[in-house]
C-alpha positions in Angstrom: -43.6 -8.0 -59.0 -42.1 -11.0 -57.2 -42.8 -11.7 -53.6 -40.4 -13.2 -51.1 -41.4 -14.4 -47.6 -39.6 -16.0 -44.7 -40.6 -16.7 -41.0 -38.9 -17.6 -37.8 -40.3 -18.4 -34.3 -38.6 -17.2 -31.2 -39.2 -17.8 -27.5 -39.7 -14.1 -26.8 -43.0 -12.3 -26.2 -44.5 -10.3 -29.1 -44.3 -6.9 -27.5 -40.6 -7.2 -26.7 -39.9 -8.4 -30.3 -42.0 -5.5 -31.8 -40.3 -2.9 -29.6 -36.9 -4.1 -30.8 -37.7 -4.3 -34.6 -39.6 -1.0 -34.5 -36.6 1.0 -33.4 -34.8 2.1 -36.6 -31.4 2.3 -34.8 -31.5 -1.5 -34.4 -32.0 -2.2 -38.1 -28.3 -2.3 -39.0 -27.7 -4.9 -36.2 -30.0 -7.5 -37.8 -30.9 -6.5 -41.4 -28.4 -8.3 -43.6 -26.3 -5.9 -45.7 -27.6 -2.7 -44.0 -24.9 -0.6 -42.5 -26.8 2.5 -41.3 -30.4 3.7 -40.8 -31.3 7.1 -39.3 -34.0 9.6 -39.4 -33.0 12.8 -41.3 -33.4 16.1 -39.5 -36.2 18.2 -41.0 -37.7 15.2 -42.9 -40.9 13.4 -42.2 -41.0 11.2 -39.1 -41.7 8.2 -41.4 -38.6 8.7 -43.6 -35.2 7.1 -43.0 -31.9 7.4 -44.8 -30.3 4.0 -45.1 -27.0 2.6 -46.4 -26.2 -1.0 -47.4 -23.5 -3.1 -49.0 -25.3 -5.3 -51.5 -23.4 -7.8 -53.6 -20.3 -5.6 -53.7 -22.3 -2.4 -54.4 -22.6 0.5 -51.9 -26.3 1.7 -52.0 -28.0 4.4 -50.1 -31.2 6.4 -50.2 -34.3 7.4 -48.4 -37.1 5.0 -47.6 -40.4 5.3 -45.9 -40.6 3.5 -42.5 -43.8 3.0 -40.5 -44.2 1.1 -37.2 -47.7 0.2 -36.0 -47.9 -1.0 -32.4 -51.6 -2.1 -32.7 -50.8 -4.6 -35.4 -47.2 -5.2 -34.3 -46.0 -4.5 -37.8 -43.4 -2.4 -39.6 -43.5 -1.4 -43.2 -40.9 0.2 -45.3 -40.0 0.8 -48.9 -39.7 3.0 -51.9 -42.9 2.3 -53.9 -43.4 1.2 -56.5 -40.0 -0.6 -56.8 -39.5 -2.0 -53.4 -41.7 -2.7 -50.3 -41.2 -4.8 -47.2 -43.0 -5.6 -44.1 -42.4 -7.5 -40.8 -45.2 -8.8 -38.7 -44.9 -10.1 -35.2 -47.6 -12.7 -34.2 -48.1 -14.5 -30.9 -46.9 -18.1 -31.0 -47.6 -20.4 -28.1 -47.7 -19.1 -24.6 -44.8 -16.7 -24.6 -43.3 -16.8 -28.1 -43.5 -15.0 -31.3 -43.6 -15.8 -35.0 -41.9 -13.2 -37.1 -42.9 -12.9 -40.7 -40.7 -11.0 -43.2 -42.2 -10.2 -46.6 -40.5 -8.4 -49.5 -41.9 -7.3 -52.8 -39.3 -6.3 -55.4 -40.3 -5.0 -58.9 -37.2 -6.2 -60.7 -34.9 -8.6 -58.7 -32.4 -8.4 -61.6 -31.5 -12.1 -61.4 -30.7 -11.7 -57.6 -33.5 -14.1 -56.3 -31.0 -16.3 -54.5 -29.2 -13.3 -52.9 -32.5 -11.9 -51.8 -33.6 -15.2 -50.2 -30.2 -15.6 -48.5 -30.4 -12.0 -47.1 -33.8 -12.7 -45.7 -32.7 -15.9 -44.1 -29.6 -14.1 -42.6 -31.8 -11.2 -41.4 -34.1 -13.6 -39.5 -31.1 -15.6 -38.2 -29.5 -12.5 -36.8 -32.7 -11.3 -35.3 -33.3 -14.6 -33.6 -29.7 -14.6 -32.2 -30.1 -11.1 -30.8 -33.5 -11.8 -29.2 -32.5 -15.2 -27.8 -28.8 -15.0 -26.9 -27.2 -18.3 -26.2 -29.7 -20.5 -28.0 
């Protein structure tokens, strides 16, 4: 199962970064290709319904989503085919290093698109957290 990883450093404290990324309503603002993410009434608290436009395809489905304040991490996915995580680490005096990790069972020849989407996700997140930089 191929792994993909990217990182970005921002001049924002780790708790503020975590609070932002742990809120599912913010996901479509920074996750490349995601168009909607919401908890479904009557479903488990850890389950989201998400929609995305991926390489010209409309995709939607349910995914597990877990935020852990203690480790400043979020995890999501639909095991065993797809899993992701984001970790927020302290960096310097008041900054954060954000690590994005994906594990995809079969990237179907879409490695370049996956890597581009990860870079775009971190670029958007950095711009939201550090407006005007």
